[in-house]
N, C-alpha and C positions, 0 to 999 in steps of 0.2 A: 833288098833283099824282103822277101815276102813275112821274114820275123821284123822288121825295121829293127835294122842290128841285133838285135835282144838269139843270145843263144835260143836256137832250139828243145834244150832242153829244159830253160826255167821256166819253173811255174809260177805263173801270174801272182803280184803282192793280190791281190781283190779276193784270187778266189780262193788261198789261203787264209787269210785274214776270214772268209767265207766258208770259211769249213769246221775254223775253230773255233767259231763264234758257235753254229751251230754244235760244235762237243759240249761245247759250253753248258746246254743246254737239255742236251741227252736226262732223262730221268729214267726212277728204276726202284719197284715197292724198295719199303725201307728193306733191310736187308737179305731182301732179292731179287732176281735177273730180269723177273719182269718189267718190261717197256713200260713209259706210265701217259698214259694218247697227247700225254704236251709231247710228249714227241716222236708223235712222229709228222709233226709239221715241221720240224726243223731240219729231220733225217728222211722230209719228202724237198729240202732244198737242198741238202748232199746228194740226192738221187738226181732232182734238176744238171746238179754242177757235172756229176760227172758222165750224164747223159749230154750233156753237153763239149765234154773234155775227154773223148772216147780212149787217146794213149795214157785219161789219167786210174792210176792205181791207188787205193784205199787200206792203208793198214790198221787193223783198230786194234788200239789194246785197252782192257781191262785193270782200273786200279781197285784201289783199297784201302780201307783205315789202316791202324792197326790194330785195332781190336776185338777178337777173339783169334782161331786159332787160324797158323799158319795155313793146312789145310783148306780149313774153307775160306778162306778168300782166295787163297789159289781154287779152287773151284768155285769163286761167284766170281772172281774176275774176267775168268775165261767162260763163263759162264753168259753174265756180260756184257762180250764183246763175240759172243756166241750169237745171242739173240737183234744186235746192231744188226752179224751179215745177215740171218737170216729177215730180216724185215727190207735191207738196201736186199737181197734176191729176189725179195715176192714183189719190187719194183721194178725188176726186169732186169739190174746190173749184172755182169755175166764173175761167175764164181771166180774163172782166173786174176778179175779184176781185185776179190778181198781175200787177207788175209784178218784172223782173228786172233788177239794171243793178249791170255791173263796171264797180269801180273800182283798182282795181291798187293800187299805191301815193300813191294823191292824197289818203291819210286816216291817216294812220298815226295811229297809239293816242302813239310814244315815238319817238328817231329808233335801237333796229332792232339797237345796237350788238353783244346778247348776241344768245345764240339766245333765253331764254329771249323777254327784248323784242318778237325778230322771230315767235315763235310767236303772239302776241299781236296782233300787227298782224296774222298767215293769218286771215282770218273772215269769215262772214256775222253784218251785222246781219240783222235781220227785225225792220220798222217798222212800228207800225198807224196806222188813218188812219181819218174816214167816208165 
């Protein structure tokens, strides 16, 4: 069959890995939501994936460390997710394929004791779906 025996709704592993790799390289100004210029190149890779795979949708999830107030972190994580979405929209990705949500410090990867741990918690995750 046309999917080489793979179920049609399974997203190829290399596509997921490429998008996850890009997500880890999205950078913002410290304590701000502005994308740093080095983020554009990695986001352009995500644009390419989305343009080559028109059925894919992308959920953009903003996360913060637990430093600071919850209200500020919720606002920051949402603004960062929104800025990533705005960049993708500016590159011609349709709004109906994108969702942006800020989680603040609700989904920490670790307990954020050291600066390195805190920096791992400050991230954007990109999740593909059909």
